[in-house]
N, C-alpha and C positions, 0 to 999 in steps of 0.2 A: 413435626416439620413446620406446621403453622407457626409454632413458637419461634423457630429460626427465621422464618420470613418476616415476622413482625419485628424481631430484634434488628434485622438488617435494614428494613424499611425505616424504622425509627432512627437508627444511626445515620442513614442516608439523609434523612430530613435534618437531623442535628448538624451534620457536617456540610450541608448544602452551601451555606453562605461562604464558608471557608474555601471549599473546593471551587466555587464560582469565582472567587477572587484569585485563586491559583490559576484557573483557566484564563482569566483576564490578564494577569501578569504575563503569562506565557504568550498570549496573543499579542500583547503590546511589545514584546521583546523577542521576536522570532530570530532564529539563526539558521543559516543554510546548512546543507548536508556536510558532514565532517568538520563543521565549525561550531558545534553546539556546546562550547565550553561554559558559557554563563548558564545555559539551560541545565547542564549536568550539575553545576554547582548549586543551582536553585533546587533541583530535585533532592540533592544530598542534604541541603538545609532543611527542607520540609520533612524529610524522613527522620532527621535528628530531632526535630520538634515533636514528631509523633512517637519518639522513644524507641525508634528502630535502630539497632546497632549492626555493626559488621557489614557496612555498605561498601561496595568495591567499584572501582572504575574498570572498564574493559574497552579496548579499542579507543582509548583516550577520552572519548566523550560519551561512552555508554556507561550506564549505572546498573548494577545488579546486586541482589541480596536474597537471602532465604529466610522465610519464617517457618518455625517448627511448631507443630501443634502439640497436643497433650499426650501424644503417644506415637509410636512408630507406625508407618503406613506408606502408601505410595507417594511418589513425587510428581507434581505437575508444575507447569510453567505458565505464567501470565505475561503477555508482551504488549508494550506500547511503543510506537515510534515517536521521535521527538523533534525531527527537523522540519524546516519550513521551505517555502518555494520562492523563486526569484520573480515575484509579482508585486506590483504597486497597489496597495489597498485603496479602495474607493469608498469604504464604509464610513459613515459619519457617526462614530460611537466613541465613548470616552476611553475605550481600551484599544483604539485603532493602533496599528503598527507604528512604532517609533523608529524603526529601521528602514530607511528609504529603500524601496525596491525589493523588500523582503516581507513576506506575509505568510501566516498560517492559513493558507487557502485550501488545505486538504484535511483540516480537523485534527492535526497531530497535537495541537494544544489541548484539545478535548480528550484525546486518547491518554495523554500524559496525566492530565488532571484526574481523569476517571481511575486510572491505575493507582495514583496516589491515594485517592479516596478509598478504593478497594483495599489498599494496603492498611490504611488506618482502621477500617472496619474489621479486617481479618486479624489484625494485631489485637484489637479490642476483644475479639471473640476466640482468641487462640486456645483458651482453656476448654473450648467446646468442640474442637475438631482435631483429627489425627492426621499425621503425615507431614509432608514438606511442600511448601509453595515457593518456587523460584520466581522472582520478579525480574523482568528484563525491560529496561528503558533503552530502547535501541536507536542509535543514530542512523542517519543517511538512508532512509527508505527511498527517498526520491531520486537518488543518483546512483547509477550503475558504478560498481558491481553490486551495490546495496549493502547496507550495514548488516543485514542478516547473515549473508555469506561470510563476512569478515568475523562476526561474533562466533559463528560456528567453527571457523578455523582456529579461533582463539579459545575454544573449549566451552562455550556457553551451554552446550547440551551434555556436558559431563560434570561429574563431581559436585552435586549429584546429577544423575541423568534423569530427566523427566520422562514419564511414560506418556504424557499428553501435554499439548501446548494449546493455549487459548488466546485468540486475538480478537479485538473489537475495532470496528471502523465506522465512522459517521456515514449516514446515507440521507442526503437531502431530498430524495424521492419518497422517503417513508416519513409519515407524521411522527412528531415527538410523542412518546408514550408507547411506541411500537418497536419491535425488532424483527430482523429477518435472518433466515438460515437457508443454506443450500447444502444438501448431502452430496458427496462425491466431488467430481470436478466442478470448479466454480469460476476461477479466473484464469485468463490466458497467459501463455508465455509471451515474451516480447523481445524481439531482436531488432537492432537498428541496422539499416542498410545504407551504404554509401557508394555511389557510382560516380566515376569521373569519365565522361566520354570525350575522347581527344580526336579532333579532326584537323582540318587545315583551313584557317580563316582567310578572309579577303573581302572584296567588294561584292555586295549582295546582288548587283546587277549582272554578275558573271558567275553564277553558281557552278557552271560546268567545269570551272578551273579549280574548284576547291572541294573540300569534304566538310559538309555542313553538320556539325555535332548537334544542332538544335533539332533538325529533321530526324536525325538518327536517334536521338534521345526520345523523341516522341514515339518513334516506332518501338523502341525498347520498352517504354512504360506501358503502351497498349498491349504488346505481346506478352509481357510478364503477367498480365491478368489471367492468362490462360493457365498459369500454374494453379490458381485457385479454381477456375471454372472447369478445367479439364483433367487435372492431375489429383486434386484433393478429393478425398472421400466425401461425398455430399453429406454424410452423417457426422463428419468431423468439422466443427466450426473453424474456419480459417479466414484471416483478413490480411490482405496485402495493400497497403496504402502509402502514397508518396506525399509528403508534406512540404517539400522544399525543392525548387529548381532554380539554379543560379547560372546565368550565362549570357554574355552579350552586353553591349553598352549603348547601342544606337540602332535605328531602324535599318540602315543600309550597310551594315558590316556583319558578315558572318564571323562568329568568334572562333577561337581555336579550341575551346573546350566548354563543356557544360557539366555542372555538378548537381547531383540529385541525392536527396535524403529521404528515407522512408522507414516503414516499420512492418514487420511480419509477426503475426500472432496466431497461435493455435493451441491445441490441447493434447498433443501427442509428441513425445520427445523424438521418436524415430522419424515421424513425418516432418517434424521441425528441421532435423538435420538434412533430410532428403530434399526438402523444399528449398532450403538455402543453397544447396549445391546446384539445384536446377536454376535458381536465379542467377548464380554465377555463370553457369555454362550458357544459358540463353542470352544474357546481356552481352557477354564477350563475343559469342558467335554472330549475333546480329550486327554488332559494331564492326567486326572484322569483315563480314560479308559486304559491307557498304564502304569499305576502305578506311575505317576508323579503328580505334582501339577503345576498350573500356576496362578501367581498373575497378574492381569490385572488392569491397571490404565490409565486414560485419562487426558490430559491437554486441557481443552476446549479452542478452538481458536476463530477466528472471525466468525460471521455469513456470509451468502452469501450476496453479494452486489447487490442491485436492483436500477436501474435508473428509476425514475418516468417517465412514458411514455409521458405525456403531457409536463412536464418541459424539458425533454431531446429533444423532438421534437422542442420546441421553441428555444433551444440552437443550434440545428442542423441548423435551418433556419437562425438564426443570424450568425452562423459561415460561412454559405454560402455567406451571404451578405458581411462579412468582408474579407473572403479569396477567394471567388469564389467557386462554387459548385464542381469544379474539384479537389479541395484541401481538401475536406471533405469526409472521408471514413467511411464505415459502418464496425463495428467490429463484431467479432464472440464471442461466450462464451469463457471465459478465466478461466482455472482451478486453477490459482494462487489465493491467498487470499490477502485481503487489509482491514485494520481496519477502513477505511472510511465507510465500510459496517455498522458499528454501528450507524453512523448518518443516513444512508439510511433507517433504520427501524423505525426512529422517525420523520424524516423531508423529504419532497419531495426533492430528491437528483439527481444530475447529476455528474458523474465521467467520464471524457473524457481523451483522450490520445493526447499528444503533440509529433509529429514526431521529431526525433533528429538524424536520420541516414544520412550519407553522404559517399557513397562508394568511390567517387573520392578522398576524404580526408582520406580514410581508417578508418572511424568511423563507425564500424559495430558490435562491441562487445555487447553482451546482458547484461542486468542488473544482478547484483550479481556476476559479474566476475571481476578479478583484472585489466582488461584492458578496462573497461567501460568508455566511454567519450561521449561527445555530439558535434554536430555542433553548436557552440555558436550563430550563427545567429538565431537559433530557439528561443532565448531569446526575440527577438523582437516580434515574434508572441505570445510567452508565456505570456508576460506581457500585450500586447495590446489586445489580444483576450479576456483574462479574464476580463479586464476592460470593454470592449465592451459588453460582455455577461452580466455583472453585470448591466450596465446602460440600456441595452435592457429589462431586466427583471423589472427594475424600470420604470422610465419615464424621457425622455430627452426633454429639452426645448432649443430652439435655442437662 
């Protein structure tokens, strides 16, 4: 096994400069969800350069292919997301985004580059492992309904069907050189909430003659918090937050309506459905009791993400072999959402974190910020560890 680790680390070092340039190209040329046409073409071009054949498109901008080892065995899948965010980059770097208002602020350029690097390594070593590895370069992680659900509908988990799926995501809270894992439930479901409170507007000096949707909306927002504090199981993490309120134009006019947008997140699908129905009933009844009405709608988001206990434990032990136990951290629950979750409800999954932080270099910004960047040395671990975890799950021959 030490021989395999040394082979992969050596190849990661050899390919580092190339994969770094791949990452910089992707970072400078980001594309939004469902628009990743040039990104997909670039991925196909790199795979052709690596000598990888029979690459296919899926869902227009997704790219997938399989590598076969030197004998029959199980099938696993490796996934990277490829889309960017509608954020204007503020970094002063040579590879800064060239697409105004679009930025790889969540590290999907890193994920794509690392999976390409892993593909190159695994292709180089394919005479030394058995089984099948399905590679998934997935579009539209950042936009509901999410590329994962679309790829699943189009058969990405069939022909061949993987027994396990592995995903990697940058983590700017963890130092470069380290990784993090969490067994079991890891990331929350996320649904969008839209409320429209309709009253009767007029002059603010005579509120008795009108139905004030601003006052009613404030009552609804405060009351809805009881769904978390009084209905949710205290042992079940639940978040209800409102991020947007729009209504009114001036200080002395009561508007006709107020619009509110928010998010609901949790880790149980039954409670998720129950809570959304409680939100609907409570919001409409409060509005009606005060002479108004409330239209309630939801945009269903991703389910909660669950890491298979046994598969994740195997990956943790493998990561310790590859990096040393001191460089493998245990993660806590994370209330953010990720569409890799859709895979995790159908296939034994493991979604782990790649450390990218370097305080000495000033690389500390969080994801989804205009100054997000990575310590690029993390690419060596990113591609190498994913390749090693894949072979460990299959079978390596000297």
